[in-house]
C-alpha positions as CSV (number, residue, x, y, z in Angstrom):
1,M,107.1,97.9,44.8
2,R,103.9,96.5,46.4
3,I,102.8,98.2,49.7
4,N,102.6,94.8,51.5
5,H,106.1,93.9,50.2
6,F,107.5,97.2,51.5
7,L,105.8,96.7,54.8
8,S,107.1,93.2,55.2
9,I,110.8,94.3,54.4
10,F,110.3,97.2,56.9
11,A,109.2,94.8,59.6
12,A,112.1,92.5,59.0
13,F,114.6,95.4,59.4
14,A,112.7,96.6,62.6
15,I,114.0,93.4,64.3
16,C,117.5,94.8,63.7
17,A,117.2,98.4,64.5
18,C,120.9,99.0,64.2
19,S,122.1,97.3,61.1
20,A,125.7,98.4,61.6
21,E,126.0,96.0,64.6
22,K,127.8,92.8,63.9
23,P,125.5,89.7,64.0
24,V,125.6,87.5,67.1
25,K,127.2,84.2,66.1
26,I,125.0,81.5,67.7
27,I,125.0,77.8,67.9
28,F,121.5,76.6,69.0
29,D,121.3,73.3,70.9
30,T,117.7,72.0,71.2
31,D,115.4,69.1,72.2
32,L,113.0,70.0,69.5
33,G,109.9,67.7,69.7
34,N,109.4,67.5,73.3
35,D,107.6,70.8,73.4
36,N,106.6,73.5,71.0
37,D,108.5,76.4,72.5
38,D,111.7,75.0,70.7
39,A,110.0,75.7,67.3
40,M,109.0,79.2,68.3
41,A,112.6,79.8,69.5
42,L,113.9,78.6,66.1
43,D,111.5,80.8,64.4
44,I,112.8,83.8,66.3
45,L,116.5,82.8,65.3
46,H,115.5,82.5,61.6
47,K,114.0,86.0,61.8
48,Y,117.1,87.4,63.3
49,V,119.1,85.8,60.5
50,D,116.8,87.4,57.9
51,A,117.4,90.7,59.7
52,G,121.2,90.4,59.8
53,K,121.0,90.3,63.6
54,V,122.2,86.5,63.9
55,D,124.7,84.4,62.1
56,L,123.3,80.9,62.9
57,L,126.3,78.6,62.8
58,A,124.5,75.4,63.4
59,V,121.5,73.7,65.2
60,M,122.5,70.8,67.5
61,C,119.7,68.2,68.5
62,N,120.1,66.8,71.9
63,R,116.9,64.7,71.7
64,N,117.8,61.1,70.8
65,T,115.5,60.7,67.7
66,D,116.0,61.0,64.0
67,A,112.9,63.0,63.9
68,C,114.2,65.8,66.1
69,A,116.9,66.4,63.6
70,T,114.5,66.0,60.6
71,L,112.1,68.4,62.0
72,T,114.9,70.9,62.6
73,D,115.8,70.4,59.0
74,I,112.2,71.0,57.9
75,L,112.1,74.2,59.8
76,N,115.5,75.4,58.4
77,T,114.3,74.6,55.0
78,W,111.0,76.2,55.3
79,Y,112.6,79.5,56.6
80,G,114.8,79.6,53.6
81,H,118.0,78.6,55.3
82,P,118.6,74.9,54.3
83,D,122.4,75.2,54.4
84,I,122.6,75.7,58.3
85,P,124.4,72.6,59.5
86,I,122.6,70.2,61.9
87,G,124.0,67.9,64.5
88,R,122.1,64.8,65.7
89,V,123.1,63.5,69.1
90,K,124.6,60.0,69.0
91,D,123.7,57.5,71.8
92,G,121.9,60.1,73.7
93,V,119.5,59.8,76.6
94,D,116.2,58.2,75.9
95,I,113.0,59.4,77.8
96,D,109.5,58.1,77.7
97,N,107.5,60.2,75.1
98,I,104.5,58.2,74.1
99,Y,103.4,61.1,71.9
100,E,106.4,61.0,69.4
101,F,105.3,64.6,68.7
102,D,108.4,65.4,66.5
103,Q,107.7,62.4,64.3
104,K,104.0,63.3,64.0
105,I,105.0,66.6,62.6
106,C,107.4,65.3,60.2
107,D,104.7,62.9,59.0
108,L,102.0,65.6,58.3
109,K,100.4,65.3,55.0
110,N,98.3,67.6,52.7
111,E,94.8,66.7,51.6
112,D,96.2,65.2,48.5
113,G,98.6,62.9,50.4
114,T,101.8,64.8,49.7
115,P,104.1,65.7,52.6
116,M,103.0,69.1,54.2
117,F,106.7,70.0,54.8
118,L,110.1,68.6,53.5
119,P,113.5,68.4,54.9
120,T,116.6,69.2,52.7
121,A,118.4,66.0,53.7
122,S,117.4,62.7,52.2
123,S,118.3,60.7,55.2
124,P,119.0,61.4,59.0
125,S,122.5,59.9,58.3
126,E,123.3,63.2,56.6
127,Y,123.3,65.1,59.9
128,G,126.5,65.6,61.7
129,E,127.8,64.3,65.1
130,P,127.5,67.2,67.5
131,T,130.8,67.1,69.3
132,S,132.8,67.0,66.1
133,L,130.7,69.7,64.6
134,Y,131.0,71.9,67.6
135,R,134.7,71.6,67.6
136,K,134.9,72.2,63.8
137,L,132.9,75.4,64.1
138,L,134.6,76.7,67.2
139,S,138.1,76.1,65.7
140,E,137.1,78.3,62.7
141,A,135.6,81.1,64.9
142,K,137.3,84.2,66.1
143,D,138.3,84.1,69.7
144,H,135.4,84.8,72.2
145,S,133.0,85.3,69.3
146,V,130.3,82.5,69.7
147,T,127.2,82.4,71.8
148,I,125.9,78.9,72.5
149,V,122.2,78.8,73.3
150,S,121.2,75.5,74.9
151,V,117.6,75.0,75.6
152,G,117.4,71.2,76.1
153,Y,119.4,68.4,77.6
154,F,122.9,69.2,78.5
155,T,124.2,66.1,76.6
156,N,125.9,67.8,73.8
157,V,127.5,70.7,75.6
158,A,128.9,68.4,78.3
159,R,130.4,66.2,75.8
160,L,131.9,69.3,74.1
161,L,133.5,70.2,77.3
162,E,134.8,66.7,78.0
163,S,136.2,66.3,74.5
164,G,139.9,65.9,73.7
165,P,142.1,67.2,70.9
166,D,141.2,66.2,67.4
167,E,141.8,67.0,63.8
168,Y,140.1,70.5,64.3
169,S,142.1,71.7,67.3
170,E,144.8,70.6,69.6
171,L,142.9,72.1,72.5
172,N,140.8,70.0,74.8
173,G,137.0,70.9,75.1
174,V,137.3,73.3,78.1
175,E,140.2,75.1,76.5
176,L,138.6,75.4,73.1
177,V,135.3,76.7,74.8
178,K,137.4,79.2,76.9
179,K,139.1,80.5,73.8
180,K,136.2,80.6,71.3
181,V,132.9,81.0,73.3
182,K,131.8,84.4,74.6
183,E,129.0,82.9,76.6
184,F,126.2,80.4,77.1
185,S,122.5,81.2,77.3
186,V,120.6,78.3,78.7
187,M,117.2,77.5,79.7
188,A,117.4,75.4,82.9
189,G,116.5,74.9,86.5
190,D,114.1,76.2,89.2
191,F,115.9,78.6,91.5
192,S,112.8,79.8,93.1
193,E,111.7,78.9,96.7
194,R,110.0,75.9,95.2
195,H,113.2,74.4,94.2
196,D,111.5,71.9,92.0
197,P,113.2,69.5,89.6
198,E,113.3,70.9,86.1
199,F,113.0,68.9,82.8
200,N,116.1,70.0,81.0
201,V,118.3,69.1,83.9
202,I,116.5,65.9,85.0
203,C,116.7,64.4,81.5
204,D,120.5,64.0,81.7
205,I,121.5,64.7,85.3
206,P,125.2,63.5,84.9
207,S,125.7,65.9,81.8
208,S,124.0,68.8,83.7
209,K,126.5,68.3,86.6
210,K,129.4,68.0,84.2
211,F,128.5,71.1,82.4
212,F,128.2,73.4,85.4
213,E,131.3,71.8,86.8
214,L,133.5,72.5,83.8
215,V,132.0,75.5,82.0
216,P,134.9,78.2,81.7
217,V,132.9,81.2,80.4
218,P,129.8,83.1,81.6
219,V,126.6,81.3,81.7
220,F,123.2,83.2,81.8
221,I,120.4,81.1,82.9
222,S,116.7,81.6,82.1
223,P,115.0,79.5,84.8
224,V,111.6,77.9,84.6
225,D,109.8,80.6,86.5
226,V,110.7,83.2,83.8
227,G,109.3,81.0,81.0
228,M,106.2,80.4,83.1
229,A,105.6,84.0,83.7
230,V,106.1,85.3,80.1
231,L,103.2,83.9,78.1
232,Y,102.7,84.1,74.4
233,P,99.1,84.9,73.6
234,C,97.0,82.3,71.7
235,S,95.1,85.2,70.2
236,S,98.2,86.0,68.1
237,I,98.5,82.4,66.9
238,E,94.8,82.5,65.8
239,N,94.9,85.9,64.2
240,D,98.2,87.0,63.1
241,F,99.4,84.3,60.7
242,N,96.9,84.2,58.0
243,W,99.4,84.3,55.3
244,G,97.9,81.7,52.8
245,V,100.5,79.1,53.3
246,K,101.1,76.1,55.6
247,H,103.4,77.4,58.5
248,P,105.2,74.7,60.4
249,M,105.5,76.7,63.6
250,I,101.8,77.3,63.6
251,E,101.1,73.5,62.9
252,I,103.3,72.5,65.8
253,Y,101.7,75.0,68.2
254,V,98.0,74.0,67.4
255,R,98.8,70.4,67.5
256,Y,100.7,70.3,70.7
257,S,97.9,71.0,73.1
258,Q,94.2,71.7,73.2
259,M,93.5,75.1,71.7
260,P,93.1,77.7,72.8
261,Y,96.0,78.2,75.3
262,D,98.7,80.8,75.9
263,K,102.1,79.4,75.8
264,C,105.1,79.5,78.3
265,T,108.1,80.9,76.6
266,F,110.9,78.9,78.2
267,D,113.2,78.5,75.2
268,L,112.3,81.8,73.6
269,T,113.7,83.7,76.6
270,S,117.2,82.2,76.2
271,V,117.2,83.1,72.5
272,L,116.0,86.7,73.2
273,Y,118.5,87.1,75.9
274,A,121.4,86.1,73.6
275,V,120.5,88.9,71.3
276,E,118.7,91.5,73.3
277,P,120.0,91.1,76.9
278,E,118.8,94.6,77.9
279,L,115.2,93.2,78.2
280,F,116.1,91.2,81.2
281,T,117.4,91.7,84.8
282,V,120.6,89.8,85.5
283,G,121.3,88.4,88.9
284,E,124.6,88.3,90.8
285,P,127.2,85.7,89.9
286,G,127.6,82.4,91.5
287,D,128.2,78.7,91.0
288,V,125.4,76.3,90.1
289,E,125.3,73.0,92.0
290,V,123.1,70.2,90.5
291,E,122.0,67.7,93.2
292,D,121.4,64.0,92.5
293,D,117.6,64.5,92.1
294,S,118.2,67.3,89.6
295,R,117.4,70.2,91.9
296,V,119.7,73.2,91.3
297,T,121.1,75.9,93.6
298,L,123.2,79.0,93.0
299,Q,125.9,79.5,95.5
300,P,127.0,83.2,95.6
301,N,130.5,83.7,94.4
302,P,131.8,87.0,92.9
303,E,134.0,84.9,90.6
304,G,131.3,82.5,89.6
305,M,130.4,81.9,85.9
306,C,126.6,81.7,86.4
307,R,124.0,84.4,86.6
308,V,120.2,83.8,86.8
309,L,117.9,85.9,84.8
310,S,114.5,87.5,86.0
311,V,111.9,89.9,84.7
312,T,109.9,92.6,86.2
313,D,106.2,93.1,85.2
314,E,107.2,95.8,82.9
315,Q,109.9,93.7,81.2
316,N,107.5,90.9,81.0
317,H,105.1,93.2,78.9
318,Q,108.1,94.3,76.8
319,I,109.1,90.8,76.1
320,V,105.8,89.6,75.1
321,N,105.5,92.5,72.7
322,R,108.9,91.8,71.3
323,F,108.0,88.1,70.7
324,K,104.9,89.1,68.9
325,E,106.8,91.6,66.7
326,I,109.4,89.0,65.7
327,L,107.2,85.9,65.3
328,T,104.6,87.7,63.2
329,T,107.2,89.1,60.8
330,K,107.1,87.2,57.6
331,P,110.3,85.3,56.6
332,A,112.4,86.9,54.0
333,W,111.5,84.5,51.3
334,M,107.9,85.3,51.7
335,A,108.3,89.0,51.9
336,A,110.2,88.9,48.6
337,E,107.4,87.3,46.7
């Protein structure tokens, strides 16, 4: 066995220090294409899958573009997990995005004009409708076994909660979630003294309101100030991925903004909490209220479903090191070569 092969396998298993633990069953709901942290979060999920730490049941796309789902497919395919189902929001909210970043990444070409990355699906029409896919997967799951990680608009998860009985379950959405979902880990809101509007909430305020009004299971919220405080170092992007292949997450990172820059880890923190919650400080329970202008507040309530995460300086340092450890681990297919 080659030494570098051994080291890559060892690094992958280091992500999952206790292989006897059952993998966390996760459905990931993302607005991939608005920012580059979604791609980094999906990278972490695929590394967890390689290590046996996560069973990624599906990726739901809440950004209303075909390119969002196609880019998700490109990433799933590149990481060696092309069979993970993808849901593409139907009639979702539209926002002004003049950069069309997701489409630009899908259209990347090599010097010879061939596509830099390819999806598995031949057409966006092959991706499922999120509410139906959610209900199918949850109906098949064991009770209280699924964690939903939502890091974009609340469109899909609100529609799930508002859904009625169908071919997959006689339960309505709230009942189905209460029976099958263990918890939500979401990136949303500004709960600081600034109390500013936040992107994920403001993009679909009615769905944000509906989600927090109806959700019947615990919700752990990584707010905007956590993502702003925990920065992924650009030096790692520049120095730690010289693997001799085109890497979609790196292409997304370097093309998103003017290099060099350290990256806020908004969406990464919600993924990390879902699998390694011990790295965070968890606040007291309460009820989240979403105002008409998208600002959010947490009203203390011992019986409330929502808790807001925070990090100490020491936890911040630990989390950055953890991100570097996971992201710089080669995917399993590459380690096996």
